[in-house]
Backbone as CSV, one residue per row, in Angstrom:
resi,resn,N_x,N_y,N_z,CA_x,CA_y,CA_z,C_x,C_y,C_z
1,MET,143.381,67.493,31.467,143.750,68.837,31.064,145.186,68.823,30.540
2,ARG,145.416,69.562,29.459,146.741,69.677,28.854,147.129,71.154,28.764
3,PHE,148.431,71.410,28.557,148.956,72.767,28.632,149.957,73.056,27.520
4,THR,150.120,74.358,27.219,151.114,74.795,26.239,152.191,75.623,26.940
5,LYS,153.297,75.836,26.249,154.360,76.685,26.784,153.964,78.160,26.782
6,ASP,152.872,78.491,26.089,152.339,79.858,26.104,151.319,80.037,27.225
7,HIS,151.178,79.029,28.082,150.325,79.067,29.276,148.833,79.034,28.977
8,GLU,148.459,78.317,27.907,147.054,78.017,27.675,146.782,76.611,28.202
9,TRP,145.546,76.390,28.610,145.134,75.042,28.995,144.021,74.579,28.061
10,VAL,143.912,73.275,27.939,142.887,72.658,27.095,142.282,71.485,27.854
11,SER,140.964,71.449,27.882,140.241,70.317,28.441,139.422,69.732,27.297
12,LEU,139.534,68.430,27.079,138.887,67.806,25.932,137.689,66.957,26.363
13,ASP,136.563,67.154,25.671,135.361,66.354,25.884,134.914,65.890,24.506
14,GLY,135.253,64.641,24.162,135.005,64.146,22.805,135.913,64.881,21.840
15,ASP,135.318,65.606,20.887,136.138,66.389,19.963,135.979,67.892,20.198
16,VAL,135.499,68.246,21.409,135.336,69.655,21.767,136.348,70.022,22.850
17,ALA,137.193,70.989,22.522,138.223,71.460,23.445,137.789,72.770,24.071
18,THR,137.833,72.838,25.395,137.615,74.089,26.108,139.002,74.666,26.365
19,ILE,139.169,75.965,26.060,140.494,76.591,26.092,140.473,77.824,26.989
20,GLY,141.518,77.958,27.783,141.670,79.134,28.640,143.137,79.358,28.935
21,ILE,143.414,80.300,29.848,144.795,80.517,30.265,144.987,79.929,31.661
22,THR,146.216,79.579,31.953,146.521,78.926,33.225,146.516,79.916,34.386
23,ALA,146.476,79.365,35.584,146.551,80.189,36.789,147.848,80.991,36.789
24,TYR,148.939,80.380,36.329,150.223,81.083,36.253,150.104,82.316,35.349
25,ALA,149.494,82.146,34.171,149.342,83.255,33.232,148.478,84.357,33.835
26,ALA,147.385,83.981,34.470,146.490,84.964,35.083,147.219,85.747,36.172
27,GLU,148.049,85.049,36.948,148.820,85.700,38.007,149.833,86.682,37.421
28,GLN,150.499,86.285,36.336,151.485,87.149,35.689,150.839,88.393,35.079
29,LEU,149.626,88.242,34.561,148.924,89.372,33.945,148.492,90.410,34.969
30,GLY,148.152,89.962,36.152,147.564,90.883,37.128,146.065,90.972,36.877
31,ASP,145.447,92.045,37.352,143.997,92.179,37.255,143.544,92.318,35.805
32,VAL,142.757,91.358,35.345,142.231,91.379,33.985,141.070,92.375,33.929
33,VAL,141.131,93.281,32.940,140.108,94.324,32.822,139.283,94.218,31.539
34,PHE,139.746,93.411,30.573,139.032,93.276,29.303,139.404,91.961,28.647
35,VAL,138.401,91.303,28.069,138.632,90.059,27.330,137.886,90.143,26.007
36,GLU,138.582,89.814,24.927,137.947,89.714,23.608,137.965,88.252,23.208
37,THR,136.786,87.663,23.137,136.673,86.246,22.775,136.478,86.115,21.266
38,PRO,136.762,84.938,20.732,136.640,84.751,19.280,135.185,84.659,18.827
39,GLU,134.985,84.891,17.552,133.663,84.797,16.942,133.294,83.328,16.737
40,VAL,132.063,82.971,17.057,131.574,81.614,16.817,131.594,81.354,15.307
41,GLY,132.090,80.173,14.939,132.189,79.816,13.530,133.558,80.085,12.932
42,LYS,134.389,80.840,13.664,135.731,81.156,13.180,136.589,79.896,13.147
43,SER,137.352,79.737,12.060,138.333,78.653,11.993,139.622,79.147,12.630
44,VAL,140.182,78.327,13.491,141.436,78.691,14.152,142.499,77.651,13.843
45,THR,143.730,78.117,13.772,144.876,77.251,13.518,145.763,77.271,14.751
46,ALA,146.250,76.115,15.149,147.132,76.020,16.314,148.277,77.022,16.182
47,GLY,148.501,77.778,17.252,149.580,78.752,17.280,149.162,80.157,16.878
48,GLU,147.962,80.299,16.321,147.467,81.620,15.936,146.628,82.220,17.056
49,GLY,146.427,83.539,17.001,145.649,84.221,18.012,144.212,83.723,18.054
50,LEU,143.721,83.473,19.262,142.354,83.002,19.468,141.529,84.082,20.173
51,ALA,142.132,84.719,21.158,141.443,85.717,21.965,142.468,86.760,22.416
52,VAL,141.959,87.819,23.034,142.835,88.855,23.581,142.424,89.086,25.025
53,VAL,143.411,89.204,25.890,143.145,89.504,27.293,143.983,90.729,27.660
54,GLU,143.330,91.700,28.302,144.021,92.907,28.731,143.938,93.005,30.242
55,SER,145.066,93.381,30.821,145.114,93.559,32.268,145.628,94.958,32.551
56,VAL,145.751,95.279,33.830,146.301,96.575,34.205,147.768,96.679,33.790
57,LYS,148.413,95.536,33.556,149.832,95.516,33.176,150.068,95.488,31.677
58,ALA,149.254,94.698,30.933,149.551,94.471,29.509,148.357,93.889,28.777
59,ALA,148.448,93.923,27.463,147.483,93.215,26.611,148.229,92.029,26.014
60,SER,147.578,90.889,25.976,148.222,89.685,25.477,147.274,88.893,24.596
61,ASP,147.841,88.260,23.584,147.066,87.330,22.775,146.985,85.997,23.499
62,VAL,145.870,85.326,23.320,145.711,83.947,23.762,145.747,83.129,22.477
63,TYR,146.676,82.203,22.403,146.882,81.429,21.179,146.076,80.135,21.196
64,ALA,145.612,79.744,20.026,144.885,78.483,19.898,145.879,77.329,20.034
65,PRO,145.704,76.478,21.033,146.607,75.334,21.179,146.317,74.222,20.176
66,LEU,145.111,74.241,19.601,144.686,73.221,18.642,143.924,73.889,17.502
67,SER,143.938,73.278,16.350,143.194,73.795,15.200,141.757,73.283,15.230
68,GLY,140.855,74.105,14.713,139.458,73.688,14.638,138.534,74.861,14.402
69,GLU,137.268,74.676,14.778,136.244,75.700,14.579,135.644,76.099,15.920
70,VAL,135.546,77.400,16.158,134.972,77.901,17.409,133.478,77.585,17.443
71,LEU,133.068,76.833,18.465,131.662,76.479,18.650,130.970,77.421,19.619
72,GLU,131.735,77.918,20.583,131.162,78.749,21.639,132.250,79.660,22.191
73,ALA,131.860,80.882,22.519,132.768,81.819,23.165,132.179,82.171,24.529
74,ASN,133.038,82.371,25.506,132.584,82.701,26.854,132.297,84.205,26.921
75,THR,131.154,84.597,26.384,130.796,86.014,26.302,130.574,86.645,27.678
76,ALA,130.384,85.835,28.708,130.223,86.359,30.061,131.471,87.118,30.515
77,LEU,132.615,86.817,29.911,133.860,87.489,30.298,133.847,88.968,29.932
78,ALA,133.029,89.366,28.955,132.938,90.783,28.584,132.413,91.606,29.762
79,GLU,131.448,91.054,30.477,130.856,91.750,31.626,131.626,91.493,32.921
80,ALA,132.347,90.378,32.974,133.050,89.993,34.206,134.444,89.464,33.892
81,PRO,135.336,90.334,33.347,136.683,89.863,32.991,137.488,89.360,34.185
82,GLU,137.126,89.800,35.391,137.835,89.349,36.593,137.692,87.855,36.822
83,THR,136.730,87.218,36.151,136.558,85.764,36.243,137.836,85.045,35.813
84,VAL,138.578,85.635,34.884,139.839,85.032,34.426,140.818,84.935,35.596
85,ASN,140.836,85.943,36.482,141.706,85.903,37.655,141.151,84.982,38.738
86,GLN,139.841,84.999,38.900,139.217,84.251,39.992,139.179,82.752,39.737
87,ALA,138.969,82.350,38.478,138.847,80.919,38.149,139.424,80.670,36.755
88,PRO,140.743,80.899,36.586,141.334,80.810,35.251,141.223,79.429,34.606
89,GLU,141.241,78.381,35.406,141.193,77.030,34.846,139.820,76.392,35.028
90,ALA,138.797,77.255,35.127,137.409,76.772,35.254,136.485,77.742,34.517
91,GLU,135.736,78.581,35.256,134.764,79.483,34.637,135.409,80.564,33.768
92,GLY,136.723,80.768,33.891,137.413,81.786,33.113,137.851,81.341,31.731
93,TRP,137.258,80.279,31.204,137.610,79.774,29.869,137.238,80.804,28.800
94,PHE,137.913,80.720,27.636,137.700,81.680,26.557,136.815,81.139,25.434
95,ALA,137.066,79.892,25.026,136.334,79.362,23.871,136.248,77.847,23.925
96,LYS,135.244,77.343,23.221,135.116,75.905,22.986,135.285,75.698,21.490
97,VAL,136.189,74.790,21.134,136.571,74.582,19.742,136.383,73.116,19.364
98,LYS,135.704,72.885,18.245,135.606,71.524,17.696,136.934,71.275,16.997
99,ILE,137.729,70.371,17.548,139.089,70.208,17.044,139.144,69.328,15.802
100,ALA,140.132,69.622,14.979,140.315,68.916,13.712,141.080,67.607,13.898
101,ASP,141.983,67.565,14.896,142.868,66.413,15.060,143.050,66.111,16.546
102,ALA,142.379,65.080,17.028,142.438,64.728,18.450,143.842,64.334,18.898
103,SER,144.669,63.824,18.006,146.022,63.413,18.399,146.871,64.626,18.795
104,ALA,146.530,65.810,18.307,147.279,67.026,18.670,147.140,67.321,20.164
105,TYR,146.010,66.929,20.747,145.795,67.115,22.184,146.824,66.330,22.979
106,GLU,147.073,65.104,22.557,148.019,64.238,23.270,149.446,64.786,23.223
107,ALA,149.746,65.612,22.226,151.089,66.174,22.086,151.346,67.320,23.073
108,LEU,150.280,67.838,23.691,150.440,68.928,24.656,150.920,68.369,25.994
109,MET,151.448,69.255,26.852,151.971,68.836,28.150,150.851,68.461,29.118
110,ASP,151.092,67.411,29.910,150.167,67.110,30.993,150.544,67.992,32.192
111,ARG,149.790,67.904,33.275,150.014,68.789,34.437,151.438,68.650,34.978
112,ALA,151.944,67.441,35.120,153.290,67.233,35.664,154.347,67.876,34.771
113,ALA,154.206,67.723,33.468,155.171,68.318,32.537,155.079,69.839,32.568
114,TYR,153.866,70.365,32.663,153.683,71.824,32.724,154.274,72.374,34.020
115,ASP,154.033,71.702,35.139,154.612,72.153,36.419,156.125,72.145,36.356
116,ALA,156.715,71.130,35.724,158.173,71.062,35.556,158.654,72.216,34.667
117,PHE,157.890,72.523,33.619,158.219,73.649,32.737,158.213,74.964,33.513
118,LEU,157.227,75.155,34.381,157.152,76.401,35.172,158.388,76.589,36.045
119,GLU,158.955,75.485,36.518,160.142,75.577,37.374,161.357,76.090,36.610
120,THR,161.309,76.058,35.283,162.447,76.539,34.478,162.345,78.042,34.182
121,LEU,161.219,78.658,34.531,161.007,80.081,34.211,161.585,80.997,35.278
């Protein structure tokens, strides 16, 4: 699993990246009440908006950590947005993306680097 400074996580299986927000991000948001997942087939560019998550505190964009094409969206989150709070780094994923460049994954932070980054916040 790899991480961004915007608190997204990425898990890679071949050339398919599963993307979600970190436990830290879910905790900062508070109770998630709405999730808008991306459309299947949409092309995404690293750093651009991928999904939207709304909580009792705020609405936030979830940014694509990698470029590629959306293969699957976690539509179950529409009916159960609280899954993002309950299992942010597991069942609370937002999208699966066929990535364009596997080397971009390696450029993201590993868990130790992300934990060190959190200590600076």
